[in-house]
Backbone as CSV, one residue per row, in Angstrom:
resi,resn,N_x,N_y,N_z,CA_x,CA_y,CA_z,C_x,C_y,C_z
1,UNK,-41.633,5.489,2.125,-41.982,4.341,1.432,-41.334,3.073,2.227
2,UNK,-42.376,1.916,2.227,-42.132,0.950,2.869,-41.455,0.015,2.206
3,UNK,-40.000,-1.170,1.861,-40.021,-2.206,0.978,-39.252,-3.704,1.635
4,UNK,-40.264,-4.571,1.755,-39.127,-5.577,1.986,-38.759,-6.344,1.265
5,UNK,-37.839,-7.253,1.738,-37.277,-8.542,1.196,-37.505,-9.074,1.410
6,UNK,-37.017,-10.265,0.616,-37.354,-12.026,0.946,-36.487,-12.478,2.608
7,UNK,-36.842,-13.136,2.908,-35.985,-13.279,4.287,-34.853,-14.465,3.785
8,UNK,-33.907,-13.874,3.491,-32.433,-14.117,3.177,-31.389,-14.136,4.393
9,UNK,-30.619,-14.860,4.481,-29.638,-13.989,5.149,-28.564,-12.910,4.639
10,UNK,-28.257,-12.437,5.203,-27.172,-11.322,5.187,-26.285,-11.326,3.629
11,UNK,-25.779,-12.886,4.458,-24.650,-13.493,2.963,-25.388,-13.100,1.567
12,UNK,-26.541,-13.509,1.716,-27.227,-14.183,0.770,-27.275,-12.888,-0.792
13,UNK,-27.948,-11.908,0.827,-28.475,-10.810,0.217,-27.273,-9.720,-0.475
14,UNK,-25.955,-9.752,0.162,-24.864,-9.082,-0.237,-24.152,-9.815,-1.649
15,UNK,-24.807,-10.953,-1.470,-24.171,-11.878,-2.641,-24.902,-11.397,-3.669
16,UNK,-26.086,-11.367,-3.869,-26.819,-10.191,-5.194,-26.708,-9.075,-5.430
17,UNK,-25.786,-8.357,-4.864,-25.667,-7.081,-5.109,-24.073,-6.721,-6.474
18,UNK,-24.341,-6.020,-7.233,-23.642,-5.693,-8.196,-22.418,-5.129,-7.710
19,UNK,-21.553,-5.511,-7.452,-20.336,-4.954,-6.354,-19.387,-4.277,-7.604
20,UNK,-19.230,-4.679,-8.630,-18.476,-3.653,-9.539,-19.370,-2.112,-9.627
21,UNK,-20.570,-2.350,-9.708,-21.323,-0.447,-9.430,-20.816,-0.661,-8.481
22,UNK,-20.803,-0.903,-7.277,-20.575,-0.709,-5.675,-19.143,0.597,-5.638
23,UNK,-18.360,-0.083,-6.657,-16.774,0.174,-6.645,-16.635,1.351,-7.075
24,UNK,-17.523,1.250,-9.023,-17.796,2.022,-9.578,-17.884,3.898,-9.064
25,UNK,-18.833,3.776,-7.990,-19.377,4.399,-7.085,-18.504,4.797,-6.198
26,UNK,-17.650,4.273,-5.225,-16.904,4.276,-4.487,-15.752,5.097,-5.002
27,UNK,-14.976,4.975,-6.220,-14.015,5.715,-6.873,-14.802,6.586,-7.585
28,UNK,-15.774,6.873,-8.063,-16.304,7.892,-8.007,-16.627,9.255,-7.300
29,UNK,-17.566,8.835,-6.322,-18.068,9.767,-5.622,-18.029,9.834,-3.935
30,UNK,-16.969,8.537,-3.713,-16.845,7.990,-2.415,-17.975,7.471,-1.516
31,UNK,-19.249,7.529,-2.233,-20.004,6.840,-1.599,-20.814,6.012,-2.545
32,UNK,-21.624,4.705,-1.953,-22.253,4.030,-2.794,-23.583,3.456,-2.188
33,UNK,-24.861,3.503,-2.442,-25.826,3.031,-2.316,-26.119,1.212,-2.218
34,UNK,-26.533,0.651,-1.335,-26.594,-0.972,-0.606,-28.074,-1.028,-0.553
35,UNK,-29.107,-0.892,-1.844,-30.251,-0.644,-1.830,-30.943,-2.397,-0.736
36,UNK,-31.911,-1.708,0.171,-32.575,-2.924,0.995,-31.705,-3.649,1.466
37,UNK,-31.007,-3.493,1.966,-29.687,-4.229,3.246,-30.601,-5.007,4.019
38,UNK,-31.494,-4.340,4.761,-32.185,-4.514,5.880,-33.932,-4.716,5.329
39,UNK,-34.552,-5.664,5.592,-35.823,-5.512,6.040,-36.509,-4.171,7.036
40,UNK,-37.894,-3.916,7.027,-38.093,-3.224,7.719,-38.668,-3.677,9.298
41,UNK,-38.504,-5.170,8.949,-38.660,-6.127,9.997,-37.159,-5.459,10.883
42,UNK,-36.595,-6.006,10.424,-35.254,-5.913,10.926,-34.882,-4.293,11.513
43,UNK,-35.029,-3.237,10.857,-34.679,-2.122,10.983,-35.295,-1.890,12.832
44,UNK,-36.978,-2.328,12.850,-37.577,-2.095,13.538,-37.109,-2.781,14.438
45,UNK,-36.179,-4.269,14.687,-35.721,-5.094,15.411,-33.978,-4.413,15.787
46,UNK,-33.692,-3.631,15.558,-32.281,-3.103,16.030,-32.394,-1.861,16.399
47,UNK,-33.496,-0.960,16.022,-33.873,0.192,16.882,-34.226,-0.035,18.220
48,UNK,-35.398,-1.265,18.730,-35.869,-1.485,19.538,-34.266,-1.557,20.438
49,UNK,-33.187,-1.809,19.713,-32.392,-2.386,20.741,-31.694,-1.070,22.008
50,UNK,-31.829,0.198,21.264,-31.433,1.485,22.085,-31.974,1.449,23.356
51,UNK,-33.278,1.622,24.094,-33.006,1.355,25.573,-32.170,0.009,26.599
52,UNK,-31.688,-0.830,25.554,-31.503,-1.604,26.621,-29.829,-1.317,26.746
53,UNK,-29.703,-0.771,28.075,-27.951,0.392,28.221,-27.559,-1.326,27.964
54,UNK,-27.516,-2.783,28.686,-27.071,-3.677,28.715,-25.907,-4.263,27.198
55,UNK,-26.872,-4.103,26.272,-26.253,-4.248,25.123,-25.143,-3.286,24.375
56,UNK,-24.906,-1.689,25.243,-23.864,-1.027,24.921,-22.904,-1.098,26.140
57,UNK,-21.743,-0.519,25.380,-20.195,0.068,26.596,-21.001,1.287,26.311
58,UNK,-21.258,1.804,26.067,-21.111,3.780,26.160,-22.144,5.051,25.297
59,UNK,-22.458,5.473,26.154,-23.387,6.619,25.569,-22.520,7.884,25.526
60,UNK,-23.232,8.570,24.159,-22.078,9.675,23.937,-23.653,10.790,23.221
61,UNK,-23.518,11.987,23.959,-24.082,13.155,24.228,-22.908,13.782,23.091
62,UNK,-24.002,13.910,21.885,-23.255,14.865,20.710,-22.672,16.290,21.138
63,UNK,-23.730,16.963,21.514,-23.449,18.114,22.251,-22.220,18.523,23.253
64,UNK,-22.264,17.683,23.830,-20.916,17.802,25.310,-19.808,17.719,24.722
65,UNK,-19.583,17.311,23.282,-18.172,16.782,22.722,-18.232,17.978,21.458
66,UNK,-19.071,18.883,21.193,-18.559,19.561,20.150,-19.380,18.750,18.927
67,UNK,-20.033,17.438,18.567,-19.929,16.959,17.802,-21.180,17.305,16.864
68,UNK,-21.872,17.783,17.333,-23.492,17.989,17.020,-24.349,17.912,17.946
69,UNK,-25.813,17.694,17.354,-26.761,17.152,18.258,-27.236,15.726,18.009
70,UNK,-27.476,14.911,19.147,-28.334,13.870,19.098,-27.360,12.799,19.772
71,UNK,-27.632,11.730,19.500,-26.772,10.741,20.687,-26.266,9.968,20.162
72,UNK,-25.770,8.635,20.519,-25.217,7.520,19.756,-24.450,6.602,20.895
73,UNK,-24.932,5.056,20.528,-24.465,4.321,21.917,-23.576,3.343,20.946
74,UNK,-22.300,2.721,21.459,-21.351,1.749,21.026,-22.051,0.429,21.231
75,UNK,-22.217,-0.569,20.777,-22.335,-1.632,21.243,-20.718,-2.510,21.797
76,UNK,-21.489,-3.523,22.709,-20.444,-3.810,23.763,-20.175,-5.253,22.893
77,UNK,-19.317,-6.360,22.667,-19.280,-7.826,22.943,-19.636,-8.604,23.629
78,UNK,-20.453,-9.855,23.795,-20.417,-10.273,21.904,-21.732,-8.920,21.366
79,UNK,-21.634,-9.147,20.112,-21.901,-7.814,19.335,-23.724,-8.795,18.710
80,UNK,-24.907,-8.020,18.879,-26.108,-8.799,18.437,-26.379,-9.482,16.867
81,UNK,-26.744,-10.665,16.904,-26.676,-11.380,15.793,-26.547,-10.844,14.715
82,UNK,-27.139,-9.879,14.209,-27.441,-9.145,13.304,-26.685,-8.196,12.446
83,UNK,-26.317,-7.692,13.578,-25.160,-6.664,13.709,-23.478,-6.997,13.027
84,UNK,-23.616,-8.069,13.997,-22.408,-9.227,13.645,-21.982,-9.624,12.255
85,UNK,-23.291,-10.288,12.232,-23.563,-10.589,10.161,-23.117,-10.028,9.432
86,UNK,-23.728,-8.243,9.520,-22.978,-7.428,8.595,-21.454,-7.379,8.641
87,UNK,-21.076,-7.203,9.806,-20.000,-6.560,9.704,-18.816,-8.163,8.941
88,UNK,-19.320,-9.318,9.462,-18.481,-10.247,9.047,-18.747,-10.051,7.620
89,UNK,-19.712,-10.020,6.623,-20.028,-10.668,5.783,-20.052,-9.342,4.779
90,UNK,-19.860,-8.252,5.562,-19.498,-7.202,4.197,-18.408,-6.817,4.391
91,UNK,-17.354,-6.981,5.127,-16.002,-6.640,5.060,-14.902,-7.929,4.084
92,UNK,-15.584,-8.762,3.675,-14.633,-9.720,2.712,-15.372,-9.411,0.960
93,UNK,-16.700,-8.510,0.973,-16.865,-7.944,0.061,-15.978,-6.148,-0.081
94,UNK,-15.850,-5.731,0.520,-15.095,-4.342,0.492,-13.514,-4.510,0.756
95,UNK,-13.095,-5.498,1.194,-11.383,-5.085,1.212,-11.024,-5.338,-0.147
96,UNK,-11.160,-6.346,-1.131,-10.495,-5.969,-2.114,-10.609,-4.809,-2.706
97,UNK,-11.713,-4.146,-2.152,-11.921,-2.691,-2.783,-10.719,-1.922,-1.827
98,UNK,-10.566,-2.040,-0.560,-9.932,-1.550,0.258,-8.494,-1.546,-0.315
99,UNK,-8.164,-2.657,-0.309,-6.982,-3.184,-1.069,-6.581,-2.302,-2.531
100,UNK,-7.369,-2.424,-3.378,-7.068,-1.815,-4.642,-6.745,-0.275,-4.090
101,UNK,-7.314,0.123,-3.459,-7.644,1.925,-2.759,-5.725,2.166,-2.546
102,UNK,-5.234,1.351,-1.733,-3.972,1.402,-0.759,-2.931,1.349,-1.565
103,UNK,-3.286,0.102,-2.925,-2.421,-0.286,-3.865,-2.335,1.328,-4.628
104,UNK,-3.355,1.909,-4.888,-3.203,2.918,-6.121,-2.562,4.110,-5.354
105,UNK,-2.721,4.534,-3.927,-2.056,5.136,-3.188,-0.579,4.657,-2.828
106,UNK,-0.328,3.604,-3.059,1.269,3.515,-2.928,1.642,3.095,-1.153
107,UNK,0.270,2.952,-0.747,0.298,2.173,1.219,0.418,0.751,0.976
108,UNK,1.436,0.349,1.889,2.086,-1.010,2.066,0.905,-1.604,2.620
109,UNK,0.191,-1.121,3.641,-0.982,-1.949,4.323,-1.715,-2.853,3.213
110,UNK,-2.212,-3.851,3.936,-2.935,-4.615,2.856,-4.546,-5.478,3.619
111,UNK,-5.421,-5.746,3.717,-5.982,-6.208,4.677,-6.247,-7.327,4.383
112,UNK,-6.721,-8.315,5.205,-6.536,-10.114,5.211,-8.475,-10.203,4.620
113,UNK,-8.520,-11.323,4.158,-10.021,-11.739,3.751,-10.926,-11.871,4.525
114,UNK,-10.238,-12.113,5.545,-11.476,-12.231,6.471,-11.496,-11.256,7.463
115,UNK,-12.839,-11.214,8.081,-13.076,-9.715,9.605,-11.791,-10.008,10.558
116,UNK,-12.420,-11.611,10.476,-11.778,-11.720,12.004,-10.374,-12.078,12.031
117,UNK,-9.565,-12.146,10.931,-7.987,-11.774,10.845,-7.504,-10.080,11.004
118,UNK,-8.747,-9.587,10.739,-8.466,-7.575,10.402,-8.348,-7.408,12.347
119,UNK,-9.736,-8.283,12.628,-10.004,-7.771,14.298,-8.496,-8.265,15.178
120,UNK,-7.972,-9.532,14.744,-6.605,-9.999,14.975,-5.305,-8.663,15.420
121,UNK,-5.741,-8.279,13.719,-4.189,-7.332,13.889,-4.832,-5.942,14.472
122,UNK,-6.379,-5.790,14.757,-6.652,-4.433,15.486,-5.800,-5.016,17.082
123,UNK,-7.024,-6.019,17.695,-6.988,-6.437,19.117,-4.821,-6.739,19.609
124,UNK,-4.360,-6.381,18.455,-2.784,-6.900,18.888,-2.268,-5.375,18.860
125,UNK,-2.633,-4.897,18.299,-2.220,-3.151,18.856,-2.900,-2.308,19.734
126,UNK,-3.552,-2.812,20.394,-4.524,-2.777,21.425,-5.956,-1.544,21.427
127,UNK,-6.509,-2.171,20.156,-7.984,-1.709,19.730,-8.855,-2.783,19.718
128,UNK,-9.252,-3.093,21.108,-9.927,-3.676,21.271,-11.736,-3.442,21.701
129,UNK,-11.919,-2.475,22.033,-13.171,-1.965,21.940,-14.434,-1.996,20.288
130,UNK,-15.259,-2.690,20.884,-16.153,-2.768,19.800,-16.552,-1.499,19.260
131,UNK,-17.136,-0.972,17.458,-17.148,0.014,17.101,-18.207,0.626,16.340
132,UNK,-18.805,-0.497,16.313,-20.848,-0.537,15.604,-21.485,0.057,17.041
133,UNK,-22.368,1.015,16.213,-23.028,1.674,17.163,-24.311,2.134,16.629
134,UNK,-25.419,2.459,17.193,-26.338,3.533,16.918,-26.638,4.689,17.378
135,UNK,-27.226,5.371,15.941,-27.436,6.535,16.372,-28.872,6.979,16.588
136,UNK,-29.518,8.168,17.057,-30.518,8.635,17.730,-30.392,10.148,17.218
137,UNK,-31.527,10.421,16.012,-31.515,12.506,16.195,-33.085,12.242,17.046
138,UNK,-33.469,13.135,17.111,-34.480,13.914,16.946,-34.620,15.347,16.488
139,UNK,-35.897,15.750,16.265,-35.688,17.647,15.709,-35.090,18.274,15.992
140,UNK,-34.382,19.187,15.106,-33.250,19.747,15.375,-31.650,19.138,15.717
141,UNK,-31.714,18.055,15.485,-30.392,17.143,15.675,-29.614,17.124,14.567
142,UNK,-28.297,17.044,14.700,-27.723,16.839,13.166,-26.127,16.314,13.588
143,UNK,-25.492,15.956,12.963,-23.715,15.257,13.466,-22.793,15.850,11.988
144,UNK,-21.961,16.767,13.012,-20.944,17.074,12.004,-20.207,16.766,11.187
145,UNK,-19.314,17.457,10.374,-18.684,16.070,9.160,-17.499,16.177,10.377
146,UNK,-17.514,14.776,10.009,-16.237,14.123,11.056,-15.620,12.768,10.061
147,UNK,-14.510,12.565,10.689,-14.097,11.025,10.268,-13.874,9.890,11.377
148,UNK,-14.683,8.823,11.480,-14.426,7.887,12.271,-13.030,6.845,12.491
149,UNK,-12.215,7.536,12.957,-10.584,7.210,13.410,-10.510,6.774,14.998
150,UNK,-10.168,5.431,14.984,-10.183,5.193,16.290,-8.713,4.220,16.647
151,UNK,-7.708,4.703,15.878,-6.171,4.427,16.557,-5.685,4.194,14.925
152,UNK,-4.485,3.500,15.471,-3.372,3.237,14.613,-4.261,2.820,12.982
153,UNK,-5.304,1.392,12.894,-5.429,0.232,12.309,-7.114,0.814,11.973
154,UNK,-6.881,0.833,10.142,-8.227,1.907,10.130,-8.624,1.107,9.058
155,UNK,-9.893,0.497,8.707,-10.435,-0.153,7.859,-11.110,1.435,6.571
156,UNK,-10.605,1.609,5.763,-10.788,3.083,4.861,-12.057,2.813,4.332
157,UNK,-13.124,1.874,4.673,-14.605,1.740,4.286,-15.543,1.631,5.415
158,UNK,-16.656,2.360,5.438,-17.446,2.222,6.452,-18.905,1.654,6.043
159,UNK,-19.871,1.185,6.536,-21.353,1.438,6.217,-22.238,2.102,7.244
160,UNK,-23.103,2.744,6.826,-24.613,2.890,7.726,-25.391,2.769,6.943
161,UNK,-26.622,1.976,7.865,-27.846,1.978,7.668,-28.942,2.597,8.056
162,UNK,-29.642,3.234,7.182,-31.059,4.255,7.110,-31.905,2.980,8.238
163,UNK,-32.421,3.195,9.784,-33.129,2.196,10.144,-34.616,2.778,10.077
164,UNK,-34.979,4.278,9.651,-35.965,4.892,10.051,-36.766,5.216,8.546
165,UNK,-37.988,5.609,8.310,-38.328,5.803,7.316,-38.515,7.601,6.470
166,UNK,-37.900,7.611,6.071,-37.621,9.015,5.425,-39.481,9.803,4.974
167,UNK,-39.515,10.442,5.413,-41.428,11.147,5.210,-42.456,10.832,6.141
168,UNK,-41.969,9.907,6.585,-43.001,9.168,7.718,-42.470,9.556,9.359
169,UNK,-41.094,9.136,9.561,-40.567,9.230,10.811,-39.849,10.473,10.524
170,UNK,-39.199,11.016,9.790,-38.469,12.178,9.795,-38.768,12.469,8.727
171,UNK,-38.542,13.733,8.921,-38.276,14.940,7.089,-36.681,15.527,7.677
172,UNK,-35.968,15.723,6.570,-34.430,16.902,6.798,-33.642,14.753,6.853
173,UNK,-32.455,15.656,7.599,-31.885,15.023,8.187,-31.295,13.867,7.006
174,UNK,-30.590,14.659,5.884,-29.688,13.797,4.849,-28.268,13.729,5.413
175,UNK,-27.748,12.455,4.657,-26.642,11.903,4.821,-25.793,12.361,3.803
176,UNK,-24.514,13.168,4.200,-23.832,14.370,3.833,-22.493,13.862,3.770
177,UNK,-21.626,13.681,2.164,-20.180,13.384,2.596,-19.489,14.609,1.476
178,UNK,-18.496,15.114,2.691,-18.074,16.401,1.886,-16.522,15.905,1.784
179,UNK,-16.035,16.301,0.432,-14.772,15.631,-0.269,-13.841,17.305,-0.872
180,UNK,-12.388,17.220,-0.036,-11.727,18.508,-0.181,-10.581,17.603,-0.895
181,UNK,-10.371,18.246,-2.407,-9.520,17.955,-3.105,-8.021,18.831,-2.983
182,UNK,-6.880,18.727,-3.359,-5.814,19.803,-3.478,-6.642,20.890,-4.111
183,UNK,-6.527,21.767,-3.239,-6.180,23.366,-4.769,-7.524,23.551,-4.648
184,UNK,-8.606,23.033,-4.543,-9.830,23.275,-4.788,-10.855,23.646,-3.803
185,UNK,-11.827,23.745,-4.403,-13.219,23.805,-3.291,-13.688,22.786,-2.895
186,UNK,-14.188,22.196,-1.788,-14.575,20.903,-1.296,-16.146,20.840,-1.903
187,UNK,-16.217,19.794,-2.537,-17.528,18.919,-3.078,-18.018,18.253,-2.075
188,UNK,-19.716,18.503,-2.373,-20.607,18.081,-1.278,-21.394,16.992,-2.320
189,UNK,-21.639,15.716,-1.508,-22.690,14.619,-2.238,-23.662,14.321,-1.025
190,UNK,-24.756,14.812,-1.243,-25.636,13.999,-0.938,-26.692,13.031,-1.089
191,UNK,-26.702,11.657,-0.062,-26.853,10.564,-0.294,-28.457,10.440,0.100
192,UNK,-29.037,9.909,-1.034,-30.461,9.729,-0.908,-30.730,7.941,-0.346
193,UNK,-31.358,7.977,1.153,-32.065,7.119,1.542,-32.919,6.069,1.779
194,UNK,-33.276,5.344,1.745,-34.748,4.906,2.035,-34.352,4.099,3.377
195,UNK,-35.685,3.481,4.388,-35.354,2.622,4.943,-34.958,0.834,4.635
196,UNK,-33.937,0.931,5.341,-33.348,-0.736,5.626,-32.069,-0.227,3.961
197,UNK,-31.914,0.873,2.851,-30.751,1.284,2.438,-29.468,1.501,3.201
198,UNK,-28.332,0.958,2.629,-27.197,1.160,3.920,-26.217,2.118,2.579
199,UNK,-25.540,3.337,2.929,-24.288,3.406,2.073,-23.366,2.800,2.780
200,UNK,-22.360,2.811,1.992,-20.638,2.275,1.942,-20.100,3.275,1.546
201,UNK,-18.942,4.186,2.787,-18.175,5.450,2.204,-17.205,5.176,2.339
202,UNK,-16.368,6.263,2.115,-14.576,6.137,2.494,-15.198,7.005,4.057
203,UNK,-13.780,6.181,4.772,-14.025,6.685,6.380,-12.930,7.965,6.230
204,UNK,-11.930,7.945,5.576,-11.025,9.381,5.497,-10.177,9.942,4.768
205,UNK,-9.844,8.860,3.568,-9.711,9.610,2.349,-9.671,8.034,1.229
206,UNK,-9.629,8.565,0.362,-9.163,7.221,-0.759,-8.576,8.048,-2.360
207,UNK,-8.324,7.279,-3.035,-7.636,8.036,-4.467,-8.256,8.390,-5.553
208,UNK,-7.450,9.058,-6.084,-8.566,9.734,-7.375,-7.432,10.163,-8.259
209,UNK,-7.682,9.410,-9.525,-6.906,9.441,-10.415,-6.898,10.663,-11.289
210,UNK,-5.823,11.619,-11.215,-5.961,12.442,-11.665,-4.337,12.658,-13.258
211,UNK,-4.723,13.782,-13.986,-4.059,14.029,-15.161,-2.401,13.760,-14.779
212,UNK,-1.804,13.907,-13.796,-0.587,13.496,-13.288,-0.423,12.833,-12.233
213,UNK,-1.519,11.379,-12.559,-1.306,10.175,-11.810,-2.849,10.044,-10.382
214,UNK,-2.489,9.390,-9.592,-3.184,8.876,-8.639,-2.857,10.472,-7.567
215,UNK,-3.867,10.419,-7.113,-3.310,11.314,-5.658,-4.662,11.216,-4.643
216,UNK,-4.485,11.284,-3.352,-5.299,10.984,-2.301,-5.916,12.730,-2.042
217,UNK,-7.657,12.221,-1.566,-8.715,12.909,-1.360,-8.967,12.430,-0.019
218,UNK,-9.719,13.992,0.742,-9.980,14.055,1.902,-11.102,13.897,2.261
219,UNK,-11.820,12.970,2.733,-13.351,12.638,2.989,-13.895,12.945,4.487
220,UNK,-14.813,13.809,4.650,-15.824,13.549,5.702,-17.481,13.264,5.775
221,UNK,-17.906,12.936,6.523,-19.088,12.493,6.677,-20.093,13.303,7.819
222,UNK,-21.213,13.247,7.586,-22.469,13.831,8.748,-23.500,13.694,8.171
223,UNK,-24.712,14.312,8.584,-26.174,14.529,8.852,-26.761,15.827,8.895
224,UNK,-27.299,16.701,8.024,-28.136,17.308,8.354,-28.670,17.461,9.114
225,UNK,-29.725,18.919,9.442,-30.703,18.901,10.543,-31.962,18.225,10.127
226,UNK,-32.173,17.281,11.390,-33.699,16.852,11.473,-34.576,17.987,11.626
227,UNK,-35.606,18.449,10.388,-36.483,18.825,10.157,-37.896,18.756,11.871
228,UNK,-38.168,17.411,11.055,-39.134,16.843,12.032,-38.836,15.713,12.546
229,UNK,-39.560,14.905,13.195,-39.069,13.742,14.028,-38.066,13.046,14.045
230,UNK,-37.706,11.708,14.093,-36.556,10.849,14.855,-36.163,10.027,13.652
231,UNK,-34.857,10.302,13.799,-33.626,9.436,12.521,-32.972,8.416,13.218
232,UNK,-33.062,7.242,13.005,-32.180,6.316,13.416,-31.378,5.654,12.537
233,UNK,-30.228,5.417,12.812,-29.202,4.684,12.054,-28.521,3.884,13.025
234,UNK,-27.808,2.725,12.087,-26.874,1.515,12.463,-25.484,1.958,11.781
235,UNK,-24.273,2.107,12.335,-23.354,2.060,11.777,-22.400,1.097,12.088
236,UNK,-21.873,0.598,10.696,-20.877,-0.776,10.482,-19.544,0.055,10.470
237,UNK,-18.632,-0.206,11.141,-17.124,-0.091,11.048,-16.270,-0.935,11.539
238,UNK,-15.186,-1.129,10.480,-14.744,-2.154,11.024,-13.638,-2.327,11.457
239,UNK,-12.905,-1.366,12.232,-11.539,-1.544,12.834,-12.028,-1.164,14.089
240,UNK,-11.963,-2.067,15.336,-12.148,-1.313,16.409,-10.765,-0.255,17.387
241,UNK,-11.540,0.332,18.604,-11.041,1.292,18.845,-10.088,1.292,20.283
242,UNK,-9.238,1.933,19.980,-8.303,2.024,21.699,-9.001,2.320,22.928
């Protein structure tokens, strides 16, 4: 299924999203879909960056580290404009949600309104390496359940954008969230995405309201086995790495 959106800026597209619904879904399920965040042309332009090693600071072959199968590359600074725009304009939409989560969990950390201010905090603590990345999977590849933690300063929500077209470019390869609540079995959430859709999700934990008050649940995310073709994803992480 190919779906184009008007030639708007990232900020304009984000302004049309029902953020109340996004927060409800994040609170209820740990993840929320941002539909048609990128056009198919934009998805293809980002995918085409992968062979250009000059755009990236490092390449990771997942099997070498027990992360799964497939590979990914971290962008270097300065980020490509589209990637930078996503990071800059998504952050202020998500920061109020992140602050409400920390308030509910009685955590003192609060996030400033602008991403540049949060990056100053990261860089001041020695976390200066950019974390946006491109992931590439082929047939039989998968991503084990994990959390993207790169240092002391962690923004609790991140975003992944599907760049490939399900059913055309690949089959299988579902995005998966696994949530572990205290004294309960793990709950798995499979998030359906089309090309250009994004999923915002909890990096490592989120608050849940229980009968005896608010408690913390841990989340991990991954990608199930690619059964055919190739799947490519853009990851937007808001904290930098040590």
